[in-house]
N, C-alpha and C positions, 0 to 999 in steps of 0.2 A: 503435447508440450511437457517437457520435463519440469517438475516443480523445483523452483529455486530453493537453495538451502537457507537463504536469508533475504531480508528486504533489500540489502545492498546488492546482492547478487542479481536479484530481480531487476533493480534499477539499472545495473550495468548492462544486462541483456536487453532491456528496453532501449537504452541508448544505442546499442549496436543495431537493433532492428530499425530504429529511426534513421540511422545512417544508410542502411540498405534500402529503406523505402524512399529516401530522398535521391538515391542514385538513379539517374535516368536510364541506365543500362539494365536495371532490374526488370525482368519480364513481368507483365501484368499478372500472370498466374502465380508467380512467386510472390508478388506484392500482396495478393489476396491471402496467401498462406502466412506471410509475415504479419499481416494485419491481424489475422485470427490469433496468432501467438501473442502479439502485443496486447490484444484485448484480454486474454487470459492472464497475462502478467500484470496488467493494470488492476484487474480484479484482485489478484493475489496481494499486490502492494497496498491497495486500499484497505483490504482486510487486515493486513499487518499493521497499518497505521491506526485503524480503529481499535485494535487490541492494545496498542501502545498508549493511545489516548485514554482508554479506560483504566489502564494501569496507573497512569499519571494522575487521573482524577481520584482513584482510590488512595494513592499516596497523599495527595493534597487533603482529602477528606480525613485521613488518619492524623494529619498534622494540625488540623483546625481545632481550636479550643472547643471543648464541650460547652454548648450553650444551654444554660438552665432556663427552663420555661417556668415563669412564676405561676404558682397555683393560687386560685381564689380561696381565701380563708373563710 
């Protein structure tokens, strides 16, 4: 499987694979190969989403006001 250049490219390829897998004319052997490629793309896209989620969380954390913890006197 060729690594997609972006999340969007990976999703586009996944959509194409889904179309091929749904086609009744696709031979079983080809379906298995398409399924394997789709599994790799799903992993790639999930990893990209996880990275984006972490970036958003870091941005949110940097925007949150600093909370001062009271010290016992």
